[in-house]
Residue, then its C-alpha position, 0 to 999 in steps of 0.5 A: m448696224n444690224d448684221e443683216k443690213k450690212l453689205h453682204i460679200a461672197v469670197i470664193g476661195s481663201g488664198g492671197a487674193a481672196m484673203a485680201a479681199a475678205l479682210k478688207a471688205a470687212e474692215r470697210g463695214a461688210r459682212i462676208t461669207l467665204i467659201e473654200r472647197g480644199t485647204l484654207g490658204g490657197t497655193c502660196v502658203n500650202t503647195g507654192c511659194v513657202p514650201s518651194k522656197i524652204m526646199i530651195r533654201a535647204a538645197h542652197i545649204a546642201h550646195l554650199r556645204n559640198e562646194s563653194p568659192f572658199d573650198e581652199g580655205v574651208s573644207a568641204q563635205a558632201p552632205v547626207v540629205d534626208r529628205a523625209k526630215l526636210l520634208a517634216q521641217q517644211q511641212a511644219r513651217v507651212e502648217e504653222l504659217r497657215d494657221a497663223k495667217y489664214e486659219g486663226i484669223l478666220r476663226d476669230h473674225p466676227a464679219i467672216t463666216v467660212l463655209n467648206g464646200e464648192a460654190r456655183f453661181i445660180d445667178e447674179r446674186t446667188l450661189t449654191v454651195a455643195l458643202s464638204e459635209g454634205g448637202e447644199k447651202t444658198v447664199h444670197f449676196d450683194r457683191a461677189f468676189i472670185g479668188t479661186g487661183a490656178r492649178p499645174a497645167v497638163p500638156p496633151v503629151p500621148g500616154l502622159a496622163d496614164t503615168p503617175y507624173l509629178t506636178s510641182t504640188s506633188a514634187l514638193a511633197l515627195d519624201t525621197l529624192p529620185k536618182r534621176l529627174i526629168v523636168i518638162g518645162a523651162s519657165v519659173v517653176a521648172v527651173e527653180l525646182a529643177q536646181a533644188f532637186a539637183r543640189l539635194g542629190s538628183r541627176v537632172t535633165l530639163l526639156a525647153r521647148s524653146r529655151l530656158l526662160s524664154q520670155e526674158d531677155p535672152a541673156v538671162g536664160d543664157a546666164v541661168q543655163a550657164a550656171f546649170r551647166r556648172e552644176g551638172i544640170e543637163v538642159l535640152k533646148k528645143t526638145q519635146a516629148s512626143g510620148v510617155t510610158h511608165d513600167g512601174q519604176l521608170f519613165t520612158l520619154q520619146t523626144n526629138a533629142g532621143t530616148l530618155r529614162a528617169e525614176q520621176l518626171l516632173v511636168a511644169t509647164g504652166r497653170t490653169p485657172n480654176t474656173e470651170a466649176l463656177n457656172l461663170a457663162r450664166i452670169g456673164v463673166e467672160t473668160a479667156r482660156g479659162a482666166i477671168l477678164v477683169d478690168e483696172r478696178l478688178q470687176t468682171m464683165a458682169p456688174g458686181i462680180y469682181a475677181a483677181g489673182d491666178c484665176t484672172d488674166q493678171p500676172e501670176f504672182v501672189y502680191v499681185a493677187a493680194a493688191g488685186g484682192s485689197r483693191a476690189a474690196v474697196n471697190m465693192t464697198e463703194g470706194d474707188a481703187t485701181l491696180d497699177l501694174s506698171a512697175m511690177p518686180a519678179v523674182i525667180f529663185t534660182d541661184p543665181q537669182v533672176a529679178t526683173i522690173g519694167l520693160t526688156e530692151a525688145e519690149a521697149v523697142r517694140q512699144g516705140f521707145k528709142v533705147d539706150t542700154r547698158s549691161l554690167d558683168l558681176e565681175n565689176v561689182p565690189r560685193a560679187l567680187v568679194n563674194f567670189d561669185t561673179g556670174g551674172f549681170i545687171k541690165m539697164v534700159a533707158e529711154r535714149e533722149s531723156g535717160r529715164l529708166l525703162g527697165v532692169q534685169a538682173v541675174a546675181g546671187e542676191a538679185g531679189e534683194l536689189i530689184q525693189t529699188a529699181v522698182m521705186a526708181l522707175r515708179a519715180r521716172i527718174t533717170v539713169q543719171d540720177i541713179g549713178d549719182e545716188l549714194f548706194p552702201y559700199l559692198t552691197m549688191v545693190e550698188g551694182l545698180k549705181l555702177c550699171a547706171q554709171t556706165f551710161t557715162k563713163d568707164v566703171t573699170q576706171l573708178s576706184c572701188c567705192a567712187g562716187 
């Protein structure tokens, strides 16, 4: 088919959602114009998942060299941390992955044309692109996909905007470690980076408006705070800043817990969708607080205009973004696909890790379920015992009458590695009794799911090590 006769799709953005949409649509025979105003690859590879997990892993190694459960038999020595060299290693891997997974693929793809510039809708089938190199280009399309992502949000604290505060983006790019760091925020990014900086040598104080990880089961936040306390990270709950100043060297924060000072201030209070420059109101795309509203087929309120990822009202995970982009592409090319988020895992990369799936006990009750729950301390999980690392728990939420699994919350050293088993169990609508009867490999952390399931019917402390 002549290229001009192919379905033409404009894709705005180049992150997880946009790339998935572009590649899937091209695979299904469409011609793609991809428009990116900044660096190809979006948040995850450039300033989010990849660099943060590298930094967190380096901090974990530094922590173990300084202190581990085996210090009586294996000598410990405080490491010398060269942040500049760690940053160079981190950024080299970022650039390698960006080239392999984004730039290289786009460079060699015959069906995808890349425009560097900022897109703005003129009407339901036309965009204008302010090109980065100067000038403008008009793009006519049959369908459009919006995958513009989000950026760190900034709370309206008096004086904050006039200071050189850090966001997650700039914090991950620091080539020196502050002696003292204040973190405003208590959700995923805040707790992950607070612990990473503390383990690399900063003295960290975290300000939580209510408590740590307030969207999770209260026991989750309590367990993470206990771990932070052991590592010397100060958590100030129900604390907010009322003013911020910077004198060229130190930040000074006025708070309801007193005056705080530090060399660096990290603001990690959520993210804001990148949608304000798109002229969405002109074409009938509805938003809520900047987030694009989409249906289960990823279509916006404007026919033929689709969106996915952090710029929408969907959960802010890159795997949700990529799944949404791929399904939107199917629908833009005359297919039929929906995004089912009923079994969506989430992982927080603190130590211990936090991993969740499905409903918490409170959510299940609010939805009208009569529930039965069990919480298993890691002292009852053989893998945790032999690791000498028993801080944490596994909690299961089940429907009382049927025993069907409704949700799992885990706080454990490798919680992220066990949660997918719970995802598959929840997706299959199996019962806790079924899980308790399954074969799990001994001395793995995922065996904790089996043991927790068995507590619904028996006392696991009275079982032998690897009892079935």
